[in-house]
VOSEDO-81841 format. One record per residue: residue in three letters; y, x, z of N, C-alpha, C in turn. Coordinates in steps of 0.001 Angstrom, whole numbers, padded with zeros to 6 digits, always signed. Example, Ala and Ser with C-alpha at 12.3 -4.5 7.8 and 13.67 -1.06 7.14 Angstrom:
Ala-005690+013190+007800-004500+012300+007800-003300+013200+007800;Ser-002250+012850+007080-001060+013670+007140+000030+012900+007870;
REM end
This chain:
Met+243538-196834+322151+243458-197152+320722+243642-195869+319924;Pro+242731-195505+319082+242866-194285+318322+244120-194319+317461;Ala+244727-193129+317307+245939-193062+316496+245670-193495+315075;Ala+244453-193290+314590+244129-193634+313214+244330-195119+312942;His+244279-195938+313999+244501-197370+313820+245890-197631+313238;Phe+246858-196806+313661+248221-196990+313201+248454-196293+311868;Met+247489-195507+311418+247746-194593+310324+246972-194932+309068;Asp+246744-196219+308811+246029-196538+307590+246985-196495+306404;Ser+246453-196780+305235+247229-196560+304024+248242-197657+303729;Thr+248300-198690+304541+249206-199795+304238+250262-200013+305295;Thr+250139-199375+306462+251115-199587+307518+251801-198286+307868;Ser+253086-198380+308207+253831-197204+308625+253821-197131+310151;Ile+254467-196106+310690+254491-195915+312137+255246-197069+312796;Pro+254603-197848+313688+255279-199015+314258+256171-198682+315451;Leu+255925-197560+316112+256666-197195+317309+257513-195976+316982;Ser+258807-196180+316778+259640-195125+316218+260665-194558+317187;Ser+260458-194743+318485+261282-194073+319489+260422-193820+320713;Leu+260791-192809+321492+259990-192474+322667+259948-193617+323682;Pro+261058-194315+323980+260951-195447+324905+259983-196526+324416;His+259989-196817+323111+259070-197826+322587+257622-197353+322672;Leu+257397-196077+322352+256047-195522+322416+255494-195586+323831;Leu+256294-195144+324804+255841-195148+326194+255719-196567+326731;Gly+256649-197428+326334+256579-198815+326781+255351-199531+326260;Tyr+254948-199230+325034+253759-199851+324452+252525-199530+325284;His+252323-198253+325583+251132-197874+326349+251226-198329+327811;Ala+252450-198366+328361+252616-198846+329733+252230-200313+329852;Lys+252498-201081+328815+252138-202501+328827+250663-202698+328534;Arg+250131-201898+327625+248750-202093+327176+247735-201535+328171;Thr+247968-200315+328668+247044-199676+329616+247846-199057+330755;Pro+248448-199874+331612+249364-199336+332637+248708-198390+333629;Asp+247425-198569+333892+246758-197739+334903+246061-196516+334328;Ala+246078-196361+333010+245429-195205+332392+246206-193939+332712;Pro+245523-192835+332994+246236-191583+333298+246868-191007+332047;Val+248046-190394+332217+248715-189754+331083+249029-188295+331383;Ile+249539-187996+332585+249866-186624+332975+249016-186235+334173;Leu+248305-185126+334033+247524-184584+335137+247958-183144+335366;Ala+247706-182629+336565+248084-181256+336876+247259-180770+338058;Pro+247016-179469+338144+246261-178916+339279+246928-179247+340610;Gly+246148-179772+341536+246635-180075+342870+247508-181297+342989;Arg+247566-182132+341959+248424-183315+341984+247624-184553+341603;Ala+248078-185707+342099+247465-186979+341707+247864-187312+340283;Pro+246988-187959+339508+247323-188294+338111+248490-189276+338030;Leu+249278-189134+336982+250381-190046+336702+249943-191017+335622;Ser+250100-192313+335878+249664-193329+334918+250768-193637+333915;Tyr+250386-194308+332819+251367-194706+331818+252400-195668+332403;Gly+251935-196604+333235+252867-197551+333825+253891-196880+334711;Arg+253419-195961+335568+254344-195272+336483+255255-194321+335720;Leu+254753-193673+334677+255594-192796+333868+256731-193587+333235;Tyr+256410-194748+332690+257439-195549+332025+258510-195998+333017;Arg+258091-196408+334219+259063-196817+335235+259929-195631+335655;His+259304-194469+335812+260046-193286+336238+261073-192870+335184;Ile+260694-192943+333916+261630-192591+332850+262811-193548+332842;Gly+262561-194819+333146+263665-195763+333283+264577-195413+334442;Glu+263984-195003+335568+264771-194608+336741+265619-193377+336442;Val+265024-192405+335775+265769-191190+335422+266890-191529+334442;Gly+266601-192439+333508+267638-192855+332571+268839-193464+333274;His+268596-194317+334268+269694-194907+335044+270461-193826+335794;Ala+269733-192836+336338+270393-191744+337070+271275-190919+336134;Leu+270802-190661+334928+271599-189893+333971+272837-190679+333535;Arg+272661-191971+333293+273804-192802+332906+274840-192843+334025;Ala+274375-192892+335281+275301-192920+336422+276094-191624+336526;Lys+275547-190547+335977+276255-189263+335964+277111-189105+334712;Gly+277217-190163+333919+278060-190138+332742+277437-189525+331518;Ile+276134-189312+331540+275435-188704+330405+275036-189804+329433;Ser+275517-189704+328210+275261-190727+327203+274196-190263+326220;Arg+273866-191135+325276+272763-190860+324352+273036-189679+323427;Asn+274289-189337+323181+274616-188227+322293+274934-186932+323034;Asp+274877-186964+324363+275146-185761+325144+273943-184825+325108;Arg+274224-183541+325051+273170-182534+324994+272873-182010+326398;Val+271629-182126+326791+271214-181749+328144+270173-180638+328055;Ile+270523-179467+328538+269576-178353+328584+268638-178556+329763;Val+267345-178353+329535+266345-178461+330599+265652-177110+330737;Val+265782-176510+331912+265162-175212+332176+264343-175330+333455;Leu+263032-175390+333299+262114-175551+334425+260863-174736+334161;Pro+260109-174412+335221+258820-173747+335015+257858-174665+334265;Asn+256924-174078+333549+255934-174882+332834+255121-175712+333814;Gly+254826-176928+333463+254037-177786+334337+254413-179239+334167;Pro+253923-180107+335041+254137-181559+334873+255594-181984+334985;Gln+256373-181328+335882+257790-181705+336001+258531-181473+334687;Leu+258235-180352+334031+258907-180063+332765+258522-181092+331701;Ala+257243-181452+331629+256801-182438+330640+257508-183775+330844;Val+257535-184254+332075+258151-185554+332355+259668-185472+332197;Ala+260278-184345+332589+261730-184204+332457+262145-184237+330990;Ile+261393-183567+330130+261722-183582+328703+261621-185000+328155;Leu+260538-185703+328506+260374-187079+328035+261502-187971+328544;Ala+261863-187829+329814+262880-188687+330413+264253-188422+329822;Val+264598-187151+329655+265912-186823+329092+265985-187254+327632;Ala+264921-186973+326870+264916-187344+325450+264978-188852+325259;Ala+264499-189620+326229+264539-191076+326128+265920-191641+326416;Ser+266846-190791+326885+268184-191267+327235+269310-190479+326591;Ala+269031-189211+326229+270072-188340+325693+269440-187380+324688;Val+270110-186263+324429+269574-185231+323546+269040-184103+324420;Cys+267732-183903+324407+267104-182918+325274+267037-181565+324572;Val+267354-180514+325316+267289-179150+324791+266430-178314+325726;Pro+265098-178305+325553+264248-177450+326389+264545-175988+326082;Met+264610-175181+327128+264976-173783+326923+264066-172870+327727;Asn+263780-171718+327162+262923-170718+327790+263573-170207+329076;Pro+262939-170354+330232+263541-169883+331487+263626-168363+331589;Ala+262979-167651+330665+263012-166190+330697+264223-165607+329975;Tyr+265049-166450+329341+266220-165942+328635+267163-165233+329595;Gly+267744-164130+329129+268739-163417+329905+270125-163983+329681;Ala+271102-163443+330420+272464-163971+330376+273069-163872+328989;Glu+272820-162765+328271+273402-162588+326950+272859-163624+325952;Glu+271528-163831+325984+270934-164838+325100+271448-166232+325444;Leu+271523-166523+326743+271980-167841+327170+273416-168102+326741;Asp+274258-167092+326870+275651-167265+326485+275765-167587+324999;Arg+274936-166943+324180+274946-167216+322742+274476-168635+322453;Tyr+273401-169057+323141+272896-170408+322926+273890-171462+323403;Tyr+274549-171205+324519+275551-172152+325004+276675-172298+323989;Ser+277049-171192+323344+278102-171262+322324+277655-172104+321141;Asp+276403-171945+320750+275888-172701+319607+275661-174169+319942;Leu+275144-174437+321142+274705-175788+321505+275832-176672+322034;Arg+276796-176058+322713+277870-176818+323384+277274-177938+324248;Pro+276466-177585+325242+275789-178603+326057+276753-179330+326980;Asp+276351-180535+327361+277137-181345+328285+276618-181259+329715;Ala+275348-180890+329875+274770-180815+331218+273567-179885+331208;Leu+273208-179440+332394+272028-178594+332596+271194-179184+333716;Ile+269896-179320+333482+268966-179725+334541+268140-178512+334915;Ile+268151-178197+336196+267493-176990+336686+266849-177287+338031;Glu+265883-176470+338420+265210-176641+339705+266203-176519+340851;Ala+266089-177416+341820+266990-177385+342976+266870-176055+343705;Gly+268019-175476+344030+268041-174226+344773+267854-172978+343935;Ser+267661-173144+342649+267430-171988+341777+268747-171288+341452;Asp+268806-169992+341710+269980-169191+341370+269594-168278+340214;Ser+269702-168812+339008+269236-168101+337827+270396-167875+336871;Pro+270207-167001+335874+271276-166775+334890+271725-168049+334186;Val+270795-168980+333925+271175-170189+333201+272154-171034+334010;Arg+272015-171040+335328+272971-171765+336171+274336-171071+336146;Arg+274328-169749+336283+275585-169008+336319+276352-169147+335007;Val+275639-169099+333891+276307-169261+332602+276872-170672+332472;Ala+276102-171669+332940+276581-173055+332875+277858-173228+333685;Leu+277879-172709+334900+279057-172849+335748+280256-172111+335163;Ser+280011-170949+334564+281119-170187+333969+281728-170910+332790;Arg+280976-171793+332151+281452-172542+330997+281856-173976+331350;Gly+281806-174326+332608+282205-175658+333026+281210-176747+332696;Val+279938-176380+332504+278886-177355+332221+278355-177918+333531;Arg+278273-179226+333626+277791-179839+334864+276332-179480+335103;Val+275989-179259+336364+274640-178868+336747+274004-180002+337541;Val+272838-180431+337095+272062-181470+337777+270804-180815+338316;Glu+270546-180993+339596+269388-180350+340225+268201-181298+340269;Leu+267033-180761+339984+265782-181526+339987+264923-181083+341156;Ser+264478-182049+341942+263581-181776+343083+262255-182468+342830;Ala+261187-181695+342755+259862-182262+342496+259372-183058+343696;Ala+258742-184194+343443+258139-185015+344495+256668-184634+344598;Phe+256389-183540+345276+255033-182992+345303+254025-183918+345987;Glu+254515-184814+346842+253602-185741+347515+253242-186925+346620;Ala+253946-187073+345513+253715-188193+344605+252868-187749+343419;Glu+252769-188611+342426+251970-188301+341244+252570-187132+340459;Ala+251747-186521+339638+252151-185337+338875+253369-185629+338008;Gly+254375-184771+338119+255536-184853+337250+256714-185631+337782;Leu+256567-186392+338864+257669-187200+339377+258687-186319+340103;Phe+259963-186735+340044+261039-185925+340625+262255-186797+340893;Thr+263221-186209+341574+264517-186854+341787+265607-185924+341271;Leu+266747-186524+340888+267885-185765+340390+269075-185926+341322;Thr+269799-184840+341542+271021-184887+342343+272144-184213+341563;Gly+273342-184754+341712+274510-184217+341006+275650-185193+341108;Asp+276809-184789+340639+278006-185625+340734+277859-186892+339907;Gln+278401-187991+340442+278398-189269+339733+279654-189385+338859;Ala+279565-190191+337829+280691-190376+336917+281515-191593+337304;Asp+282811-191552+336956+283681-192694+337226+283323-193875+336341;Lys+282925-193577+335084+282575-194624+334123+281163-194365+333593;Pro+280162-194878+334287+278788-194654+333833+278557-195187+332427;Ser+277719-194504+331689+277377-194933+330341+276292-196005+330406;Ser+276240-196851+329394+275206-197896+329359+274520-197953+328001;Glu+274598-196871+327236+274030-196853+325888+272513-196687+325926;Ser+271849-197233+324927+270412-197033+324756+270166-196282+323455;Val+269030-195616+323363+268733-194813+322177+267984-195647+321145;Gly+268059-195194+319883+267349-195850+318794+266600-194838+317962;Pro+265822-195292+316984+265009-194388+316163+265803-193291+315473;Gly+267046-193568+315083+267834-192581+314363+268588-191619+315238;Asp+268552-191827+316550+269249-190918+317469+268460-189625+317633;Val+269173-188527+317810+268526-187238+318048+267930-187238+319453;Ala+266661-186897+319541+265965-186840+320831+265836-185415+321342;Leu+265714-184477+320416+265362-183109+320791+266087-182116+319895;Leu+266562-181042+320485+267072-179903+319724+266120-178743+319968;Ala+265461-178311+318906+264467-177242+319025+265011-175969+318387;His+264551-174827+318912+264946-173541+318361+263833-172998+317478;Thr+264221-172415+316352+263237-171687+315556+262983-170338+316214;Ser+261926-169670+315768+261561-168390+316380+262539-167283+316030;Gly+263232-167412+314898+264191-166398+314514+263566-165094+314075;Thr+262349-165162+313520+261652-163930+313127+262277-163293+311892;Thr+262919-164083+311037+263509-163539+309828+265032-163482+309889;Ser+265632-164197+310813+267081-164183+310963+267413-164722+312342;Arg+268688-164997+312591+269085-165565+313874+268435-166937+314051;Pro+267901-167225+315253+267252-168525+315481+268179-169688+315136;Lys+267584-170719+314542+268356-171900+314149+268044-173060+315081;Ile+268962-173991+315169+268798-175183+315989+268397-176329+315079;Ile+267258-176939+315360+266721-178001+314519+266779-179330+315277;Pro+267605-180291+314819+267628-181610+315476+266440-182448+315042;Gln+265833-183141+315983+264701-184022+315707+264997-185391+316294;Thr+264986-186414+315448+265261-187762+315912+264015-188372+316555;His+264224-189514+317193+263092-190225+317787+262064-190592+316726;Ala+262541-191096+315600+261620-191492+314536+260826-190299+314025;Gln+261469-189158+313881+260783-187970+313382+259751-187469+314382;Leu+260084-187458+315668+259120-187038+316684+257907-187959+316696;Cys+258150-189257+316587+257030-190203+316592+256164-190041+315353;Arg+256799-189842+314197+256023-189619+312986+255157-188382+313126;Ser+255740-187321+313653+254993-186081+313824+253824-186276+314790;Ala+254083-186934+315915+253039-187146+316913+251899-187995+316359;Tyr+252227-189081+315636+251181-189924+315068+250406-189191+313978;Ser+251086-188355+313218+250401-187587+312186+249391-186629+312805;Trp+249818-185930+313851+248885-185022+314539+247705-185802+315115;Ser+247987-186933+315740+246908-187719+316349+245893-188171+315317;Ala+246390-188612+314158+245490-189042+313094+244686-187868+312563;Ala+245350-186715+312385+244657-185544+311857+243559-185070+312796;Leu+243806-185182+314092+242820-184735+315083+241869-185848+315506;Thr+242063-187039+314968+241265-188229+315314+241178-188421+316824;Leu+242340-188366+317481+242361-188519+318930+242096-189963+319325;Arg+241449-190108+320475+241164-191417+321064+241757-191472+322462;Glu+241796-192675+323020+242320-192829+324376+241515-192033+325391;Thr+240254-191803+325113+239387-191081+326039+239553-189566+325950;Asp+240324-189101+324975+240533-187652+324851+241485-187151+325927;Arg+241303-185886+326266+242176-185247+327259+242453-183823+326806;Cys+243718-183490+326697+244119-182152+326267+244420-181274+327480;Leu+243956-180047+327438+244330-179046+328442+245427-178196+327817;Asn+246667-178432+328241+247782-177694+327658+248025-176402+328416;Val+247951-175280+327701+248204-173972+328307+249397-173279+327650;Met+250097-173979+326759+251208-173388+326022+252551-173831+326611;Pro+253611-173033+326390+254938-173387+326929+255445-174705+326354;Leu+255970-175555+327205+256451-176856+326765+257846-176802+326151;Phe+258542-175662+326302+259836-175558+325637+259668-175215+324161;His+258443-175012+323738+258126-174707+322346+257442-175924+321718;Gly+257613-176086+320402+257041-177243+319720+255544-177330+319809;His+254861-176183+319870+253403-176186+319993+252978-176909+321257;Gly+253563-176528+322382+253171-177151+323640+253651-178578+323776;Leu+254862-178863+323277+255433-180190+323464+254922-181201+322445;Thr+255186-180960+321168+254826-181938+320151+253339-181962+319860;Ala+252753-180776+319689+251363-180707+319228+250342-181012+320313;Thr+250756-181090+321564+249804-181437+322621+250257-182672+323406;Val+251458-182605+324011+251903-183704+324873+252202-184964+324054;Leu+253125-184867+323088+253497-186053+322321+252343-186568+321472;Thr+251522-185651+320963+250351-186066+320189+249386-186859+321052;Ser+249193-186432+322283+248320-187169+323204+248904-188532+323529;Leu+250213-188588+323745+250857-189871+324041+250721-190847+322882;Ala+250826-190353+321657+250703-191234+320499+249344-191913+320456;Ala+248315-191241+320963+246965-191804+320957+246642-192587+322223;Gly+247559-192616+323181+247262-193248+324460+246298-192427+325282;Ala+246245-191115+325017+245322-190214+325706+246044-189544+326873;Ser+245424-188529+327455+246011-187843+328605+246108-186348+328337;Val+246972-185692+329107+247172-184257+328945+247294-183606+330320;Val+246643-182468+330473+246723-181689+331705+247815-180650+331530;Cys+248850-180715+332339+249974-179780+332240+249784-178653+333239;Thr+249427-177490+332748+249161-176328+333598+250400-175437+333657;Pro+250392-174433+334555+251522-173497+334601+251611-172591+333393;Gly+250552-172536+332578+250562-171675+331406+249183-171110+331125;Pro+249099-170139+330214+247792-169594+329827+247224-168618+330855;Asp+246829-169137+332004+246231-168337+333073+244712-168316+332859;Val+244207-167268+332218+242779-167238+331874+241900-167147+333113;Asp+242436-166637+334220+241645-166554+335454+241318-167939+336006;Arg+242154-168929+335681+241951-170285+336178+241474-171238+335095;Phe+241376-170758+333876+241076-171616+332739+239755-172361+332924;Phe+238704-171667+333314+237394-172312+333403+237292-173214+334629;Ala+238072-172928+335665+238152-173863+336790+238822-175159+336341;Trp+239827-175051+335480+240481-176250+334939+239523-177034+334045;Leu+238712-176330+333267+237726-177029+332438+236778-177859+333293;Thr+236360-177287+334410+235432-177984+335304+236112-179157+336004;Ala+237348-178931+336479+238034-179950+337278+238505-181133+336440;Phe+239004-180887+335236+239640-181944+334455+238805-182438+333282;Arg+237765-181717+332923+236871-182116+331833+237639-182467+330558;Pro+238505-181584+330063+239243-181883+328832+238319-181926+327627;Thr+238768-182620+326593+237982-182698+325353+238524-181759+324283;Trp+239715-181184+324509+240255-180213+323548+241377-179415+324174;Tyr+241643-178277+323567+242826-177503+323928+243335-176805+322682;Ser+244577-176369+322722+245215-175715+321582+245900-174451+322077;Ala+245776-173384+321307+246366-172114+321725+246563-171210+320523;Val+247234-170107+320745+247411-169084+319711+246235-168112+319797;Pro+245978-167343+318733+244805-166456+318724+244726-165482+319895;Thr+245856-164947+320342+245797-164000+321462+245279-164670+322733;Val+245646-165934+322944+245145-166661+324112+243661-166956+323949;His+243234-167336+322750+241805-167552+322514+241000-166291+322841;Gln+241507-165154+322438+240791-163907+322694+240727-163602+324186;Ala+241807-163866+324911+241797-163656+326358+240815-164596+327047;Ile+240734-165840+326559+239781-166803+327119+238352-166339+326869;Leu+238083-165836+325674+236742-165336+325370+236357-164167+326266;Ala+237315-163276+326535+237034-162143+327424+236676-162632+328823;Glu+237372-163655+329283+237081-164208+330609+235785-165011+330603;Ala+235453-165606+329455+234241-166427+329367+232980-165637+329666;Arg+233020-164341+329454+231843-163514+329733+231484-163530+331215;His+232466-163866+332052+232215-163962+333497+231930-165393+333938;His+231980-166328+333019+231773-167744+333347+230872-168393+332298;Arg+229776-167767+331983+228925-168263+330906+228396-169664+331193;Glu+228020-169938+332432+227473-171258+332743+228537-172336+332589;Arg+229753-172078+333094+230831-173054+332955+231198-173251+331485;Ala+231179-172160+330724+231550-172253+329316+230583-173142+328546;Thr+229298-173022+328828+228307-173813+328097+228293-175266+328541;Glu+228793-175560+329741+228793-176926+330255+230058-177703+329896;Cys+231054-177041+329329+232304-177737+329042+232080-178796+327965;Arg+232906-179828+327970+232737-180958+327061+233806-180967+325969;Leu+234256-179783+325554+235265-179706+324509+234749-180330+323218;Arg+235547-181226+322663+235192-181848+321390+235665-180998+320220;Phe+236801-180324+320402+237266-179362+319410+238270-178420+320059;Ile+238522-177326+319374+239514-176333+319769+240458-176159+318598;Arg+241737-176018+318873+242710-175845+317810+243407-174501+317966;Ser+243582-173800+316842+244269-172508+316841+245432-172567+315873;Val+246611-172099+316310+247810-172217+315485+248632-170933+315540;Ser+249673-170916+314717+250755-169929+314733+250445-168603+314054;Ala+249182-168216+314004+248813-166943+313376+247363-167037+312928;Pro+246936-166168+312006+245543-166193+311560+244579-165958+312713;Leu+243520-166724+312736+242469-166543+313733+241385-165665+313114;Pro+241177-164457+313618+240168-163565+313024+238789-164205+313017;Leu+238054-163970+311965+236738-164572+311819+235803-164244+312985;Pro+235769-163009+313507+234903-162748+314667+235267-163597+315882;Val+236579-163838+316072+237018-164678+317196+236595-166120+316953;Phe+236760-166584+315720+236301-167925+315337+234823-168089+315677;Ala+234007-167135+315253+232565-167235+315452+232198-167216+316928;Glu+232888-166367+317692+232556-166270+319121+233010-167517+319878;Leu+234168-168057+319505+234606-169310+320133+233599-170414+319889;Glu+233145-170520+318663+232181-171559+318311+230881-171374+319084;Lys+230449-170137+319209+229195-169855+319903+229313-170068+321403;Thr+230474-169699+321957+230649-169742+323410+230933-171136+323931;Ala+231882-171833+323280+232358-173110+323832+232037-174311+322983;Met+231495-174103+321780+231275-175227+320881+229820-175260+320407;Pro+228982-176072+320998+227621-176214+320499+227626-176685+319043;Trp+226476-176676+318399+226391-176960+316967+226980-178304+316579;Arg+227008-179276+317510+227490-180613+317147+229001-180727+317242;Arg+229667-179643+317671+231114-179722+317814+231793-178936+316722;Arg+233137-178956+316708+233843-178342+315609+235055-177555+316078;Leu+235403-176575+315312+236590-175779+315567+237589-176033+314468;Met+238821-176374+314843+239835-176711+313840+240884-175629+313762;Gly+241429-175450+312579+242544-174540+312380+243839-175308+312289;Gln+244913-174619+311945+246237-175234+311931+246412-176079+310685;Ser+246149-177373+310824+246402-178286+309713+246732-179639+310271;Arg+247842-180213+309858+248233-181524+310342+247545-182613+309551;Ala+246871-182280+308501+246451-183329+307587+244968-183341+307289;Ile+244162-182642+308049+242725-182651+307792+242005-183398+308897;Arg+241175-184308+308518+240293-184957+309467+238940-184287+309326;Cys+238466-183670+310394+237292-182812+310289+236061-183488+310862;Arg+234950-183261+310206+233661-183703+310717+232678-182565+310524;Arg+231773-182422+311481+230848-181295+311436+229798-181480+310343;Ala+229422-182720+310054+228360-182955+309090+228828-182586+307688;Asn+227970-181932+306928+228261-181557+305549+229581-180800+305424;Ala+229880-179995+306419+231167-179316+306427+231097-177986+305696;Lys+232238-177609+305168+232374-176283+304592+233411-175525+305411;Arg+233201-174252+305553+234162-173450+306283+235301-173108+305335;Val+236527-173321+305796+237676-173070+304944+238613-172078+305598;Arg+239351-171370+304772+240201-170313+305267+241532-170317+304523;Ser+242612-170047+305236+243897-169807+304596+244574-168691+305368;Ala+245782-168352+304966+246496-167285+305658+246811-167662+307090;Tyr+246806-168953+307405+247214-169387+308733+246152-170161+309494;Gln+244985-170324+308946+244052-171192+309637+242603-170924+309285;Trp+241772-171162+310264+240333-171259+310058+239950-172653+310505;Gly+239030-173265+309874+238662-174590+310332+237468-175140+309603;Trp+237091-176319+309997+236013-177056+309334+236631-178208+308575;Thr+236160-178477+307423+236580-179679+306733+235360-180310+306076;Ser+235434-181570+305783+234293-182279+305243+234607-182794+303848;Gln+233747-183621+303325+233935-184101+301968+235054-185122+301854;Ser+235460-185705+302960+236606-186605+302924+237721-186003+303755;Trp+238954-186215+303337+240072-185678+304088+241253-186612+303946;Met+242355-186290+304604+243477-187204+304668+244762-186494+304279;Lys+245659-187207+303630+246967-186663+303308+248033-187577+303893;Met+249080-186983+304483+250158-187769+305032+251139-188115+303917;Gly+251364-189390+303712+252280-189830+302677+253722-189738+303134;Pro+254664-190252+302331+256086-190127+302651+256463-190697+304013;Cys+255761-191711+304472+256046-192291+305789+255008-191845+306808;Cys+254355-190731+306542+253312-190215+307403+252179-191216+307576;Gln+251880-191956+306529+250719-192811+306537+249503-191965+306183;Ala+248373-192312+306726+247160-191570+306416+246510-192185+305191;Val+246298-191388+304184+245702-191863+302945+244382-191153+302736;Arg+243311-191894+302695+242006-191283+302482+241882-190846+301030;Leu+241463-189626+300846+241281-189094+299514+239792-188904+299239;Gly+239496-188460+298052+238094-188317+297653+237481-187012+298105;Arg+236536-186563+297331+235799-185368+297701+236714-184152+297669;Leu+236475-183239+298594+237288-182043+298702+236856-181018+297663;Ser+237785-180539+296875+237469-179478+295920+237603-178129+296602;Ser+237317-177069+295883+237358-175749+296505+238766-175354+296908;Val+239763-175892+296230+241148-175671+296624+241792-177026+296823;Ala+242176-177329+298059+242783-178622+298374+244260-178422+298644;Arg+245061-179389+298209+246487-179309+298469+246867-180419+299445;Leu+247593-180011+300484+247977-180952+301534+249493-181072+301563;Ser+249987-182209+302038+251433-182337+302228+251691-183197+303445;Trp+252827-182975+304077+253198-183785+305232+254710-183806+305353;Met+255193-184678+306205+256626-184795+306419+257059-183780+307456;Ala+258060-182987+307157+258574-182028+308119+259229-182773+309267;Thr+259259-182154+310445+259819-182828+311612+261328-182999+311489;Thr+261980-182268+310595+263417-182440+310406+263735-183647+309552;Gly+262716-184292+308981+262937-185492+308214+263034-185230+306720;Thr+263122-183970+306311+263148-183671+304882+261734-183588+304367;Arg+261543-183788+303076+260215-183664+302519+259855-182204+302572;Ser+258714-181905+303166+258346-180508+303359+257993-179850+302041;Gln+257890-178545+302097+257336-177841+300961+255852-178064+301083;Pro+255251-178996+300352+253869-179296+300586+252993-178112+300232;Arg+251840-178365+300014+250912-177485+299381+250538-176279+300214;Thr+249778-176490+301229+249110-175403+301940+247767-175217+301269;Arg+247462-174022+300848+246247-173780+300090+245083-173439+301031;Leu+243977-174109+300838+242765-173846+301604+241709-173307+300655;Gln+241128-172184+300989+240139-171567+300119+238750-171660+300763;Thr+237803-172163+300016+236446-172266+300525+235820-170891+300657;Val+235259-170606+301833+234627-169294+302032+233195-169404+302484;Gly+232683-170620+302660+231322-170743+303133+230616-171916+302519;
REM end
C-alpha cells in the first residue's frame, strides 16, 4: 500500500510506534520481503515481526526495560538494521559508529549513561572495554548466517526480575547524535510517534510503493541510512537491501542482483559511483532505478547531469533533499537550493502539523516548504527553492 494512502489531507498517521508499524505489515503481507542482503535469503515482514518479538523477550529476560538505553555497535548490514529495529521496539536504542576511539566513546558513555551494550560476539573492541570499565552490561550478538538476512541470537546474563513493560508512541525509541560541525555533538531523543511521522512523511514525499526497493549504501548508525531509507521503506511496506556500505566496486553487481528502484547517497558517493559506471556502461543503462536521492550537501550540477544521463533515462527523475516534494517528470522544472537539486512539477505537497500530506496548487518560482522536525518541535520551515530551468 503506498504511503500516500495514509497521508491524505484528512487523516493523521495511524501507526505511531515501531511495533504497530511492523505488526501491521506482518499481518497484511507476511510473506513480502523487507530486508535483503548480499549472500543471504530475504527476510519477510512476518518473520521480522516474530524475530523482533523474540528479541524483545530476550531483552526483558536480561532486565532491560523500555526506558533503558542500549548502545548498539555492529558492522553495517542486515544484522545492524534488524538489531536497531528490535532494540527500539523494546527499549531506547543508541546506534553508535564502530569507528569511534576510546576517548570519544568515554565521552559518549558519560553523556548517555547507557544500561547495556550490544556488540558482535567475540569482538574485542574499544567500545567493549569502555563498557566493562564503566560497569555496563555487555550482550553479545551472534548472526544466524544460515537463516534469513538479519536474524541473530543474543547471549548475556539473565536478570533476577525480568521486565514486562511494553513501549508506546510517547516512549523514546532512538537517541541520535548530531554531527557536531558547529559545536559539541548533541543527543537528540526521538519517540516512536516522531520516527513514524518522519518515515511516513518521507514515504509520501518519495511516493513509495510496496513494489519499491531501496539499495542502502549509507551507515545505519546515521539518520540518513536508518530513517531516510530503512524506516521510510518500512512505512510503505517496501523492501530495502542492507549492504556493508558504499562499496562502488560492488555497486553495479548489487543493481543487477537486487533490481532496486532507488538509492540515496551523499554527493561524494554519487561521484564515486559515476566514476565506476564508466566501466559498467551496459549494467548502468539496464538498471531499473525509478529515482535517485542526494542529501547532506549540494549536488554539483555536472554530477546531477551525468547521473541523469548515466542511470536515469528521460522518463525517470532525480530528486534532491526535500521531505515535502512529490516529483513528476512531466512538465517539470529544474529547481535548485543551497542543499538540493531536483525535479518538481506543477503540483506539490506540504506536510502539515501532523505530517499530513496537503496538496497545494501550482508551484511558483519560489516555493516555501515546511515539515515536522523529528524531535517533535515545529521546524524552522521555509526551505527556499529557486527555479533555474
